[in-house]
C-alpha positions in Angstrom: -14.3 23.1 36.2 -13.2 22.3 32.7 -15.8 22.3 30.0 -15.7 19.1 28.0 -18.2 20.0 25.2 -21.6 21.3 24.5 -23.2 17.9 24.6 -24.4 18.1 21.0 -21.9 15.7 19.7 -22.9 12.7 21.9 -20.8 11.1 24.6 -17.7 13.1 25.5 -14.2 11.7 24.8 -13.6 10.3 28.3 -16.9 8.3 28.1 -16.1 7.0 24.7 -12.6 5.9 25.9 -14.1 4.3 29.0 -16.7 2.4 26.9 -14.0 1.4 24.4 -11.8 0.0 27.3 -14.5 -2.5 28.2 -15.1 -3.5 24.6 -11.3 -3.8 24.0 -10.8 -5.9 27.2 -13.6 -8.3 26.1 -12.2 -8.5 22.6 -8.7 -9.3 23.9 -10.1 -12.0 26.2 -12.0 -13.5 23.3 -8.8 -13.4 21.1 -6.8 -15.3 23.8 -9.7 -17.8 24.0 -9.7 -18.2 20.2 -5.9 -18.8 20.3 -6.3 -21.5 22.9 -9.2 -23.2 21.0 -7.0 -23.2 17.8 -4.2 -24.7 19.8 -6.4 -27.4 21.3 -7.6 -28.4 17.8 -4.0 -28.6 16.5 -2.9 -30.6 19.6 -5.8 -33.0 19.0 -4.3 -33.6 15.5 -0.9 -34.4 17.1 0.8 -31.0 16.7 3.2 -29.5 19.2 1.9 -26.0 19.9 3.4 -23.0 21.5 0.9 -20.3 22.5 2.0 -16.7 23.0 -0.3 -13.9 24.3 1.8 -10.8 23.4 2.0 -8.2 26.1 2.2 -5.5 23.5 2.0 -5.5 19.7 3.2 -2.6 17.5 3.1 -2.0 13.7 6.7 -0.9 13.0 8.2 0.6 9.9 11.7 2.1 9.1 10.5 5.6 9.6 9.5 4.8 13.2 12.8 3.5 14.6 16.5 3.2 14.5 16.5 0.1 12.2 15.1 -0.7 8.8 13.0 -3.5 10.3 9.3 -3.5 9.6 6.3 -5.6 10.5 4.3 -6.4 13.6 6.5 -6.5 16.6 5.1 -8.6 19.4 6.6 -8.1 22.9 6.4 -11.6 24.5 6.6 -12.6 28.2 10.1 -13.4 29.3 9.1 -16.8 30.5 8.3 -17.8 26.9 11.7 -16.8 25.5 13.4 -20.1 25.9 10.4 -22.0 24.4 10.4 -19.6 21.4 14.1 -20.0 20.8 13.9 -23.8 21.1 10.9 -24.0 18.8 12.3 -21.7 16.1 15.6 -23.6 16.3 13.9 -26.9 15.3 11.2 -25.6 12.9 11.0 -23.6 9.6 7.4 -22.4 9.8 6.8 -21.8 6.0 3.0 -21.6 6.4 0.8 -19.1 8.2 -2.7 -18.0 8.7 -4.1 -14.8 10.3 -7.3 -14.6 12.2 -8.3 -11.0 12.8 -11.1 -8.8 13.9 -11.3 -5.0 13.8 -13.1 -3.3 16.6 -13.3 0.4 17.4 -9.9 1.3 15.9 -8.0 -1.8 17.0 -7.1 -5.1 15.4 -7.3 -8.2 17.5 -5.5 -11.1 15.9 -4.1 -14.5 16.1 -1.1 -15.3 13.9 -0.7 -19.0 13.3 2.8 -20.1 12.1 3.0 -23.7 10.9 5.8 -26.2 10.2 3.9 -29.2 8.7 6.9 -31.4 8.4 7.7 -31.2 12.2 4.0 -30.7 13.1 5.0 -27.7 15.1 2.9 -24.5 15.5 3.3 -21.2 17.1 0.2 -19.1 17.8 0.6 -15.4 18.7 -2.3 -13.4 20.0 -1.9 -9.6 19.7 -3.7 -6.4 19.3 -2.8 -2.9 18.1 -4.3 0.5 17.2 -4.9 0.9 13.5 -3.9 4.5 13.6 -0.3 3.4 14.0 -0.5 1.0 10.9 -0.3 3.3 7.8 3.5 3.5 7.7 3.8 -0.3 8.0 1.2 -0.9 5.4 2.9 1.5 3.0 6.3 -0.2 3.5 4.9 -3.7 3.3 3.2 -2.9 0.0 6.4 -1.3 -1.4 8.5 -4.3 -0.3 5.7 -6.9 -1.2 6.3 -8.7 2.0 5.4 -8.6 5.7 7.1 -9.7 8.9 6.2 -10.9 12.3 8.9 -10.2 15.0 9.0 -11.6 18.5 11.1 -9.8 21.1 11.3 -9.5 24.9 10.4 -6.3 26.8 14.1 -5.3 26.9 14.1 -5.5 23.1 16.0 -8.7 22.9 15.1 -10.1 19.4 13.9 -13.7 19.6 12.6 -14.5 16.1 11.3 -13.1 12.8 9.0 -14.6 10.2 8.6 -13.4 6.6 5.2 -13.5 5.0 4.3 -13.0 1.3 0.8 -11.6 1.6 0.3 -8.2 3.2 -3.4 -8.6 2.6 -3.6 -11.4 5.2 -2.7 -8.9 7.8 -4.3 -5.8 6.2 -7.2 -6.8 3.9 -7.8 -4.1 1.3 -4.5 -2.5 2.4 -5.0 0.8 0.6 -7.8 1.8 2.9 -5.2 2.3 5.7 -3.4 5.1 3.9 -5.7 7.8 5.5 -7.1 5.7 8.3 -9.5 7.3 10.8 -11.0 5.6 13.8 -14.7 4.7 13.5 -16.0 3.9 17.0 -19.2 2.3 15.6 -17.5 -0.2 13.2 -16.3 -3.7 13.8 -15.5 -6.4 11.2 -14.0 -9.8 11.1 -11.5 -11.4 8.8 -10.2 -15.0 8.7 -7.5 -15.9 6.3 
């Protein structure tokens, strides 16, 4: 039998991961519910809203791939691809807001992209591990901009959106340079 520790350091790694899985599952469910509530409010005001729960979200930087693309890459369901392309074709989306919460080493977020003239909105729910973010944060600070990318599972690019404020996605961005997971912390931000 494999020894997992002396027991002095609290719950072993497997127990922490299992406990985190429940916390993360509940946080993701809440994120999707928040996205749907935001969509409902916008629809009540007469906006056309496209909601996208990303199947996967990854902080990407030029050092991590074959391209110089950086930002948050959201892998979206294939059945949303036509809607995304049609919405992006007719809208400019110059405004955005980011609703986020950090929980046990993950960010759970809703990115709201707005085209006030056309009264169109795209809402993207995503989550990612903070330990993968330092390269993106460094690049975004150097470039003084941030991107949101939407792609299908087969890596077909659907849309990209440029953002001026890195801090909306990563408040106090310099704290991510030497990021370490704190399983006891959680915080909320709403930009």
